[in-house]
C-alpha positions, 0 to 999 in steps of 0.5 A: 355175136348176136343169137335168136330164140327163132329157130333161124340163124341171127346172121338171117335176122339181120337182114329182115325186109317187109318182103321177106315173108316173116311174121313176128310173135310172142310167148312169155316175152320171147319172139318167134316168126311164122312164114306166110308161105305155112298158110294155115289162118283160117279166119272162120277160127277166130274172132276179133272182139272188145277186152271190156276189163283193163286186167285181162289185156294187161295180164296178157301184155305183160306175160307176152310182150317183151318189155312186160309192160302195158301202156295207159289203155283207152280201148282193148281187143282180143284175138279169140280162138274158136272155144274162147282161148285168148290168142292176142291182144290189141290196145289202143292207148293214151299217149303222154303227150296229147301232140303225139296224136295232134301232130298227125291227126291236127283236126281230131280230138286227142284221146277221144276221136285219135289213139296210139296203137299201144300194143300188138301182140299176137301168140306164136301158135297164130299162123301168119297173115293174123295181123293184118286181118285182126287190125282190120276188125280192130279199126272196124269196132274202133270205129263205132267207139268214135276213133277216126285216126290211129298213131302207130310206131314201129321200133326198128333197133334190136335190144340185146341183153349184155351177154349179146343174146337178142330180146327184140329183133326190131321191125320196120312196120311190115304189119302196118304197111301191109295194111296200107298205113301213111308212112310219116318218117322218123320221130324224134331221135334219141338215147336209151339207157338198157338195163343188163336184161335189154329193157329200157331204163326209161327217161320218165324213171329217171325224172321220177328219181332225181325229183322223188316224185310218185314211183321213184321207190320202184325205179330205185328198186329196178336198179338195185335189182341189178346190183346198184347200191341201196340210197341212204337218207341225206343222199342227193338224188342226182348223184346217187342215181348216176352211180346206180346206173353205172353199178347196174351196168346200164347201156347207153344206145343211140336211138335213130328214131322210131318209125311213125304211121297213121291209119285213118279209120271208120266209114268217113276214113277219107275226110280224115286229115293225116299231116305231115309229108308222106315217105316211102315205106322203110325197109331195112331195120337199123343196126346196134351203135 
């Protein structure tokens, strides 16, 4: 049975919807929930400001986000409490393929006028209703840097460890809907390779191992950490990878595709062209199969 670290029974979490009133928070890579009815968010106690150094934003995301990872950042913004404590981070990132941006914003210059919302992480102590307020401030600041469009994805598929305990509850983009984003339907379905701790062993990591590309040693160490045998000199990389994935207990899970949202930002946002058909906002998380 899937268990939850939130204090809310997992059977209730499986029916999360945008109108349930719960807001997702993170601390030490574990999620928790704040309810909008609790109130308590006083915008006068917070400010949003650029984070000039990559190290601060990286450390915060790697310490708190469930993936323990950090995207290729272009712009970074922090939610600061009165007194200067960092209580949240937003990262506007550069995706691996420009098509992620140009498919949605065909008339904007990718990586400069359009970016991806790579991370949105708020501390569990921050009251509900803070995310949409923070995003509005981020859009104002990003527009001053020439950004006119932001693509964002929400992942509706829960992640579980091999023992069934929940790592990530999945979300349909409640905060994006509250911020009036344009919903453009699903991205491409794919199959995920999940390590026993519920994190994804990416397609790119597998490609690095097969091709002996830069970074393959780290990917191989990750598999060995979960019980894969060492790769010996002369081993065929593809054959070793198949054996290593099985030995590490990697599970294959079908993902039906991320939810894709678009934000036009800045004073001239009404003139920004957003390509693709508009769809009604999604209301339910996916189930794990």
